[in-house]
C-alpha positions as CSV (number, residue, x, y, z in Angstrom):
1,M,66.0,96.5,101.3
2,A,67.5,94.0,103.6
3,N,65.7,93.1,106.9
4,H,68.0,90.7,108.7
5,K,70.9,91.9,110.7
6,S,73.4,89.9,108.6
7,A,71.8,91.1,105.4
8,L,72.1,94.7,106.5
9,K,75.8,94.2,107.3
10,R,76.3,92.6,103.9
11,A,74.7,95.6,102.2
12,R,77.0,98.0,104.2
13,Q,80.1,95.9,103.2
14,S,79.0,95.8,99.6
15,K,78.7,99.6,99.4
16,V,82.1,100.2,100.9
17,R,83.7,97.6,98.7
18,R,82.0,99.0,95.6
19,I,83.4,102.4,96.3
20,R,86.9,101.0,97.0
21,N,86.8,99.0,93.8
22,L,85.7,102.0,91.8
23,G,88.9,103.8,92.9
24,Y,91.1,101.0,91.8
25,K,89.4,100.8,88.4
26,T,89.5,104.6,87.9
27,R,93.2,104.8,88.7
28,A,93.9,102.0,86.2
29,K,91.9,103.7,83.5
30,H,93.6,107.0,84.0
31,A,97.0,105.3,83.9
32,V,96.1,103.6,80.6
33,K,94.9,106.9,79.2
34,E,98.2,108.6,80.1
35,V,100.2,105.9,78.3
36,R,98.0,106.3,75.2
37,T,98.4,110.1,75.2
38,A,102.2,109.7,75.6
39,V,102.2,107.2,72.6
40,E,100.3,109.7,70.5
41,E,102.8,112.4,71.3
42,A,105.5,110.0,70.3
43,S,107.6,110.7,73.4
44,Q,109.6,107.5,74.2
45,E,110.7,108.3,77.7
46,K,107.4,109.6,78.9
47,A,105.6,106.6,77.4
48,G,108.0,104.2,79.1
49,E,107.5,105.8,82.5
50,K,103.7,105.9,82.1
51,L,103.8,102.2,81.1
52,V,105.4,101.2,84.3
53,E,102.8,103.1,86.3
54,A,99.9,101.7,84.3
55,T,101.3,98.2,84.7
56,A,101.4,98.6,88.4
57,S,97.9,99.9,88.7
58,L,96.5,97.2,86.4
59,Q,98.2,94.5,88.3
60,K,97.0,95.9,91.6
61,A,93.4,96.0,90.3
62,A,93.7,92.4,89.1
63,C,95.2,91.3,92.4
64,K,92.3,92.9,94.3
65,G,89.8,91.2,92.0
66,V,88.5,94.4,90.5
67,I,89.3,93.2,87.0
68,H,90.2,89.7,85.8
69,K,93.9,88.8,85.8
70,K,93.9,87.8,82.1
71,N,92.1,91.1,81.3
72,A,95.0,93.0,83.0
73,A,97.6,90.9,81.2
74,R,96.0,91.6,77.9
75,R,95.8,95.4,78.5
76,I,99.4,95.5,79.7
77,S,100.5,93.5,76.6
78,R,98.7,95.8,74.2
79,L,100.1,98.9,75.9
80,A,103.6,97.5,75.9
81,R,103.3,96.8,72.2
82,Q,102.2,100.3,71.5
83,V,105.1,101.8,73.5
84,N,107.5,99.5,71.6
85,Q,106.2,100.7,68.3
86,V,106.9,104.3,69.3
87,T,110.5,103.4,70.4
88,S,111.2,101.5,67.2
89,S,109.9,104.1,64.8
């Protein structure tokens, strides 16, 4: 455990930030899961709406530094490709 005043503060900040980051990550994961379930159901409109929500949550997580920006871009690209396959078939 930390002994110095600054180290104690750093530990408190890290704990708060870890919890906050976990929320961003969880929201993004749930949004991605909703898109995938909509794709499995083959509902075009629902998949499109959920894709917009997932894109926003992934970009927000990337902006906050929770996930890497290229990781978010890759996930968004793959989800968009899945949604486009549903709409084309």
